C-alpha positions, 0 to 999 in steps of 0.5 A: 331496782331492775335489772338492766342487763345480763351476760352469760357465758358457758352457762349450761347450754349457753355459749355466750349470750347478752340479754337487755331486760325491760323494767316490767315483765320479760318472758322467755318462750320455747320447747322443753329443754331449750334452756328457758329455765337456765336463763332464770337460773343464771340470774338467780346464781349471780345474785345469790350464789345458788341454783334452784335446780341442783346443789352442784353449781359445778354442773351448770358450767358448759361442757368442755368449758372450764368456767362460767361467768355471769355478769348482771347490771342493776340500776337503783334509780332512787339512789341513782347507783348502777351495780355491776355484778360479776361471778366467775365459777370454775371447777376449783374456785369462785370469784365475785366482784361488785363494781370491780371490787372483790367480794368475799361473800355471796350474801353482800351481793344477795343483799343488793337485790331480793330475788324471789323464785317461783317454780314447781318444787317450791310450791310445795311449802305446806306439805314439804319438809320443815327445811323449806319453810325455814328457808322461806322465813329466812329469806325474809329476815335476811333481807330486813335484819342486817345482823341475821346472816352473821348470827346464823353463820356463826350458829351453824359454824358452833353446831358443827363444832358441837356435833363434832364433839358429840360424835367423839363419844367421850368429852368433859361436861365443860367442853360442851358448856362452852359450846352450849352457851355460844349456841343458845346465845346465837340460837335465841337471837335467830329464833326471836328474829324469826318470830318477830318477822313471822308476826309482822308478816301475818296482815300481808298473808291475809291481804293476799288470801283475800285477793286470791279468794281463799280467806273464805275457806277458813281463818288462817294462822301461822305459828312458829315452832322454836325447835325446843321445848316451848317453855324453856330457854335454848340453854336449858333444853341443850342441857336437858337434852344433853344425854340423848344428844351424846346417845344419838351424836347430834343436836336435836334442840335449836332453830335448825329444827324449827318449823312454821305451823300453818293452819286453817281453822285449827287444821293443817292447811295441807289437809284442807286445801286441794292440790291447786289451792295449796299452789295458790296459797304458796304464791300468796306466801311469796307475794306477802313476803315482797309486800312486807319487805317493800314497806319495811326496807323499800326494796322492790323484788325481782320475780323469777317465775318458772313455768308457772302457767302450768301450775295455775289457772288463768284467773289466778295467774291474772291475779299474780300479775296484777299483784306483782304490778302493784308491787312494781316487781320486775319479772322474768317468766318462762312459757312453752308457748309464746304467751299473750302479754296479761292485760294487766301489764300493758301499762308496763314495758315488756320484752319477749325472747324465744329460746332455742338450742341455747340461743335466745333472740328478742322478738319485740 
């Protein structure tokens, strides 16, 4: 489902911009600081409620403005449906609308159109903290398991209550029993959903590792680490670690501490692959997600590629474009130089934009 149009008002250094996108590849070029990445950030914000640059969304409001507004129009040609999404963020509130109706949760907007961001900071999945790998897996599970976001939200709320109780220091065992039973129920669902989808995802990993020439380095395995004792239920682990949890005033068992262990021929992939190979590997992980998602749900993703040309060599970059064409993915990418349209994209519609001092002009 391609994005047709975006109107940005008072976002970062943009006062007011209206952009019409092609269904294929959209290139934004300009010098550093011109606002190229802000285009991708604005789109990601409207569709997910998040920025991939900052946790403080209020900082995206243009200087001397009191709010930012991003409007996005997307078209589902198969269903013949037009989605008009509007998000307004002020210093005091966030308002969201879908086809002129109020929306209470960004999850409702995020389900409409899967957005995949590829930028330098998230090409460190192999050696980065477990949180990044959990977030990677949850992106997929969110889009294929309708109940997942509700279950995960309930789990986090109960975890917060349990940790608050632990910090009090003094409590009746019955108090923790109530929270533990609920936490275990939601936590087991989350863990099972993650593990099931990770297992089903593995053939798609193999496909892209072959395409990018990494399969020859060694056999790859992705192992889900639950976040508690392997041979115990979560409820059993919560009870057995209760004294330690009380002592440390936080919950150490549960899917909030899970991880994906990625190995090549039995060794951590991050120790085997070079820096450059790790970046290619991470791109393969993201392509595999969207390939699997397309098969499971029929949804086609939008890829936001921020300065990817500085991270990959020309051969691997061409393979990325070819893979995205195979996935029928709409692409928005940034570049310092005005790049030539990749040969693999010539058969698709393309639009080139120049970005300078917060002003965007279409060049073709």
